[in-house]
N, C-alpha and C positions, 0 to 999 in steps of 0.2 A: 346748865347741866345739873341733873338730879342724881346724886350718888346712889348706886345700887348696893344691895347687901354684899358685904365683904369687899367693897371697892378699896383698892390700894392705889394711892397716888404716888407718883415719882416726880421729883422736881430737880431740874438742873439750876443750881444757884450760880449766877454769873460771876460772883466774887469768890466762889469756891468755899463758902462758909460751911458747907455740909461735910467737908473733908476735915479729918483730924490731922493737923499739920505735924504733930509730934509722933504720929504712927507711920509705919511703912506703907507702901503701896498695897502690899498683900494684906496687911492688917486692916487697912481701910476696906478692902474687899470682904474680908471675913466679917467685919462689923456690919457692913451693908447686908450681907447674906443672912446673918443671924438675927438682925433687927427686923427682918421681914419674913422670918419663918423659912428661910432657905438653908437651914442647917444641913440639908442633904448634899450641899455642894462642898466637896473636899478641896484641898489646895491644888490638886491637879486640875479640877474643873475651873477653879478661879484663875489659875495661870493660863488656861486656854482662852478664857474671856479676855484677860489682860493681854495676851498675845495678839488678839484681834485688834487691840488698841495700841499695838507697837511696844508693849512692855514685855521684854524677854529677859531670861537669865537673871543676873543679879539686879537688874532694874527694879524688880519687885521688892527688893530690900531697902531701897532708898526711902528716906522720910519724905512725906508729901510736902513738907515745908521747903525742901530744897528744889522742888520741881519747877520748871519754867511754867509760864501761864498756859501755854498750849498743852503741856504734859498734865497739868492740873485739870484742864478741861477734859482731856481724854480719860483721866482717872475718874472724874466725876460722872462722865457718861457711862463708863464701864460699871460703876457702882449702881447706876440706874438700871442698866441691862440686867445686872445680877439680882437686883431687888425685886424684879418681876412685877412691878406695878402694872395695873391694867391701862393706866393713862399716864403719859409723861408730858410734862410741860417743860419745854426747852427754849429758853429765851436767849437770843443773840449768841449762839454758839460760834457764829462766824467771827466774832470779835477776837478770839484767841486761837483759832485753828487756821493757820495761814499756809502751812506747807501742803502741797497737793497730796502727798502720801497720807498724812494724818487726816486731812479733810475727807479723803476717799474712804479711809478706814471707818471714820465716824458715820459717814453716810451709809456704808455697807451695814454697819451694826444697826442703825436706825431702820434700814430697809427690811432687815430680818426680824425686827421687833414685832410681836403679834398683838400688842395692845394699841390703844389710840395714842396719837402724838399731837400735841399742840406745839407747833414750831414757829418761833418768831425769828425771822431772818431777813436780811437785805440781799441774800444770795439766791437769786431766782434759779440759778443752776442747781442749788441744793433741793429746791422744791421739785424741779423737773427730775433730778436724779432719783428721788424717792419713788417716782413713777407709780402713783396709786392705781389700783385696778379701777376699771369703769364703775364697778359696783360700790367702791369705797366712797363714803360721804366726805367731801372735801369743801371747805369754805376758805376762800382766799380773799385777801384784801390787797389790791394792787392799785397804787397811785390814788389812794383815797376811795376807791370803789370796792364795795364788798360783792364778791361773786358768791351767790348762795349755793349750798350743796344740792345735789339732785335727789338725795335720799336723806331721811332724818338722821340727825347725829345722836 
């Protein structure tokens, strides 16, 4: 991949090291937004994104450090969506998203993401659920075999 002018990369850190565990859920979202030039997003906008990841009401005031692994995963992915990177690398999100509701919420958010996604998963259903359009370049490695994209990446 050759980075283009103004490229912003987003990254999901499997160990959640991109989260500030001493700050609240909402404060982490504010930081992600301001760090990537999304100061146009107010708390209402950020709460809407958090709601899509099942954080509602007072949940947004919890410190990230007290969240479960699945909740930290949802928060980390919410910050990625907020940061508006053009490419997102998400490695092994299936490790900590075990409940069907949170899994579906994450897949829904990824499905509406307009940038490129590099997704590493053992969950074939997740790949299928993202349902790329025929025109989307998709390279998949399945059981050791690399399936080449039909159009350039």
